[in-house]
C-alpha positions in Angstrom: 16.5 0.0 -51.3 16.9 -1.8 -48.0 13.8 -3.8 -46.8 13.2 -6.2 -43.9 10.4 -8.8 -43.4 8.1 -8.0 -40.6 4.9 -9.5 -39.1 2.1 -7.5 -37.5 0.1 -9.3 -34.8 -2.5 -8.2 -32.2 -4.1 -9.5 -29.0 -7.4 -7.8 -28.2 -6.1 -4.8 -30.3 -2.8 -4.5 -28.4 -0.6 -4.6 -31.5 3.0 -5.5 -32.2 5.5 -5.7 -35.0 7.6 -8.8 -34.8 10.8 -9.5 -36.8 13.5 -12.1 -36.6 16.9 -11.2 -35.3 18.5 -11.8 -38.8 16.1 -9.2 -40.2 17.0 -6.8 -37.5 20.7 -7.2 -38.3 20.1 -5.8 -41.8 19.0 -2.4 -40.4 22.1 -1.1 -38.7 19.8 0.8 -36.3 19.8 0.5 -32.5 16.8 -1.4 -31.3 15.2 1.5 -29.4 15.4 3.7 -32.4 14.1 1.0 -34.7 11.1 0.5 -32.3 10.3 4.2 -32.4 10.6 4.2 -36.2 8.7 1.1 -37.0 5.9 1.6 -34.3 5.1 5.2 -35.5 1.5 5.2 -36.7 2.0 7.9 -39.2 5.5 7.3 -40.6 6.0 3.6 -39.8 3.9 0.5 -39.6 2.2 1.5 -36.3 2.2 -0.6 -33.2 2.2 -0.5 -29.4 5.5 -2.4 -29.3 8.3 -4.2 -31.2 9.4 -7.8 -30.5 12.5 -9.6 -31.6 13.0 -13.3 -30.7 16.2 -14.1 -28.9 17.5 -17.7 -29.4 20.8 -17.5 -27.6 19.5 -18.0 -24.1 20.7 -20.5 -21.4 17.8 -20.9 -18.9 14.8 -21.1 -21.2 13.6 -22.4 -24.6 13.7 -18.9 -26.1 13.8 -15.3 -25.1 12.8 -11.9 -26.5 13.7 -8.3 -26.9 10.7 -6.2 -26.2 10.4 -2.4 -26.8 7.5 0.0 -26.3 6.5 2.3 -29.1 8.6 5.1 -27.5 11.7 3.0 -27.6 11.7 2.2 -23.9 12.2 -1.4 -22.7 9.3 -3.2 -21.1 10.0 -6.1 -18.6 6.8 -7.9 -19.6 3.7 -7.7 -21.7 0.9 -10.3 -21.5 -0.7 -9.6 -24.9 2.7 -9.4 -26.5 3.7 -12.7 -25.0 0.6 -14.4 -26.5 1.5 -13.1 -29.9 5.1 -14.0 -29.5 4.2 -17.5 -28.4 2.1 -18.1 -31.6 4.8 -16.5 -33.8 7.8 -18.5 -32.5 5.8 -21.8 -32.6 4.6 -21.2 -36.2 8.1 -20.2 -37.3 9.4 -23.4 -35.7 11.7 -21.5 -33.4 10.3 -23.8 -30.7 8.9 -27.3 -31.3 6.4 -27.6 -28.5 3.1 -25.9 -27.6 4.1 -25.2 -24.0 7.6 -23.7 -23.5 9.6 -21.2 -21.4 10.5 -17.6 -22.4 13.3 -15.6 -20.8 12.1 -12.0 -20.1 13.4 -9.2 -17.9 10.5 -10.2 -15.5 11.9 -13.7 -15.2 10.9 -17.0 -17.0 7.4 -16.9 -18.4 5.6 -20.0 -19.7 3.0 -19.7 -22.5 0.9 -22.6 -23.9 -0.9 -22.7 -27.2 -4.3 -24.2 -26.5 -6.3 -26.4 -29.0 -9.1 -23.8 -29.2 -6.8 -21.2 -30.7 -6.3 -19.3 -27.5 -3.0 -18.8 -25.8 -2.6 -19.4 -22.0 0.3 -17.7 -20.3 1.6 -18.4 -16.8 2.4 -14.8 -15.8 4.2 -15.8 -12.6 3.5 -14.5 -9.1 2.3 -10.9 -8.6 4.7 -8.7 -6.6 3.2 -6.7 -3.8 6.2 -5.5 -1.9 6.7 -1.8 -2.4 10.4 -1.8 -2.9 10.2 -4.5 -5.6 7.4 -2.9 -7.6 9.0 -0.3 -7.2 6.7 2.1 -5.3 7.5 4.8 -2.9 4.4 6.5 -1.5 1.0 6.1 0.1 -2.2 4.4 -0.9 -3.8 7.7 -1.6 -2.5 9.5 -4.7 -3.3 13.0 -5.8 -3.5 13.8 -9.5 -4.8 17.1 -10.9 -8.1 17.7 -9.1 -8.7 14.2 -7.7 -7.4 12.0 -5.0 -7.4 8.2 -5.8 -7.3 5.1 -3.6 -4.6 3.0 -5.4 -3.2 -0.4 -5.2 0.4 -0.8 -6.6 1.1 -4.2 -8.1 4.0 -5.5 -10.2 3.6 -8.2 -12.8 7.3 -7.8 -13.6 6.4 -4.3 -14.6 4.8 -1.7 -12.3 1.0 -1.1 -12.2 -1.2 1.4 -10.3 -4.7 -0.1 -10.0 -7.6 2.2 -9.3 -11.1 0.7 -8.7 -13.8 3.2 -9.5 -17.5 3.8 -10.1 -16.8 6.4 -12.7 -16.2 5.8 -16.4 -12.8 4.1 -16.6 -12.0 5.4 -20.1 -12.5 9.1 -19.2 -10.3 8.6 -16.2 -7.6 6.9 -18.2 -7.6 9.7 -20.8 -7.5 12.5 -18.2 -5.4 11.2 -15.4 -3.3 8.4 -16.9 -0.6 10.7 -18.3 -0.2 12.3 -14.9 -0.1 9.1 -12.9 2.3 7.4 -15.3 5.0 9.9 -14.2 4.0 10.3 -10.6 6.8 10.6 -8.0 5.4 7.5 -6.2 6.6 5.4 -9.1 10.4 5.9 -9.7 10.3 3.7 -12.9 6.9 5.2 -14.0 3.8 3.1 -14.1 1.0 1.5 -16.1 -2.3 2.7 -14.7 -5.5 0.7 -14.7 -9.0 2.1 -14.0 -11.3 -0.7 -13.1 -15.1 -0.9 -12.8 -16.5 -4.1 -11.2 -19.5 -5.4 -13.0 -20.0 -8.7 -11.0 -18.0 -11.2 -9.0 -16.8 -12.7 -12.3 -16.5 -9.7 -14.6 -14.8 -6.3 -14.7 -14.2 -3.5 -17.1 -10.7 -2.1 -17.4 -9.1 0.8 -19.3 -5.4 1.4 -19.2 -2.9 4.1 -19.8 0.4 2.2 -20.5 3.8 3.3 -19.5 5.6 4.3 -22.7 2.6 3.8 -24.9 -0.4 5.8 -23.6 -3.9 4.6 -24.1 -3.9 1.1 -25.6 -6.7 -1.3 -26.5 -5.5 -3.9 -24.1 -2.9 -4.7 -21.5 -2.4 -8.3 -20.3 -0.2 -7.6 -17.3 -2.7 -4.8 -16.4 -5.6 -7.3 -16.6 -3.7 -9.5 -14.2 -2.8 -6.7 -11.8 -6.5 -5.6 -11.8 -7.7 -9.0 -10.9 -5.2 -9.3 -8.1 -6.4 -6.0 -6.7 -10.1 -7.1 -7.0 -9.5 -10.5 -5.4 -7.5 -9.0 -2.5 -10.3 -6.4 -1.9 -13.0 -9.2 -2.0 -14.6 -7.7 -5.0 -14.4 -10.7 -7.4 -13.9 -14.4 -7.4 -10.6 -15.9 -8.6 -11.6 -16.5 -12.2 -12.5 -13.2 -13.9 -13.5 -12.0 -17.4 -11.7 -8.7 -18.0 -13.3 -6.5 -20.7 -10.8 -4.3 -22.4 -11.2 -1.7 -25.1 -10.2 -4.2 -27.8 -11.8 -7.3 -26.5 -11.9 -9.6 -23.5 -9.4 -11.9 -21.7 -9.8 -14.4 -18.9 -7.6 -14.2 -15.8 -7.3 -16.9 -13.2 -5.6 -16.5 -9.8 -5.9 -18.8 -6.8 -4.3 -16.3 -4.5 -5.8 -14.6 -1.5 -4.9 -12.1 1.2 -3.6 -15.1 3.3 -1.5 -16.5 0.4 -0.5 -14.2 -2.5 2.3 -16.5 -3.7 0.2 -18.1 -6.4 0.9 -18.0 -10.1 -1.6 -16.0 -12.2 -2.8 -17.1 -15.7 -3.9 -15.0 -18.6 -5.9 -16.6 -21.4 -6.8 -14.8 -24.7 -6.4 -14.5 -28.4 -3.3 -13.9 -30.5 -3.9 -13.1 -34.2 -2.0 -12.2 -37.3 -2.7 -8.9 -39.0 -0.4 -9.1 -42.0 3.1 -9.9 -43.3 5.1 -7.2 -45.1 8.4 -6.0 -46.5 9.2 -2.8 -44.6 11.3 -0.2 -46.4 13.9 1.4 -44.1 
């Protein structure tokens, strides 16, 4: 019987299976197929994504392989990065609390804080249509509704919709359609945002390759960027997600969007297990 050692972690309910590369090599399964198998909530462990540390990198302290639950590759994941940071530090794959990680979205810099939270420099939001990528207008028609949208990339594409309606209902009903909308050639994550105050928002997300998730770190960042640029919030915002809350800080403005954005939130272990292939 072939088994591999895996770790289950979560950040605000956004959950991940993490395994070392040496464990992965025991499987003889392609990474996308393993991700689909291991993330299946009925026949596998169940998770929103699978993460494998990558130690043979040249331009950072460490890197990762990151797959969504459907086997697709994600360029970045904020909640996943927080869990990954705690995992590789505890496993002594890195020997400092602030380090650099090579991702498909570029170099990301997490920091383990003394209060148990993890702070991640998520880099600079991307607003140029061709880089998101986005090919369309700021009005998007889905089913029976027309939405005012703001496309943003945090290394992965996002469609932010600010609304007075219930964000969860909108995410459930319209998220699947917008994910595959022709405006987004690489599909998109979709955030439905309700502003509570200048320092607090509610956000629900339909993630590309995952569906409804309890949290999305890059989505929280993209939502705050949209709110700041529309003068709806200040630059330090509590983002209430289905699985908890994170803090997002961005000193950008309409006059200067080239500012790094920071995501602060929990990263917790769920369990360790021997997984039977």
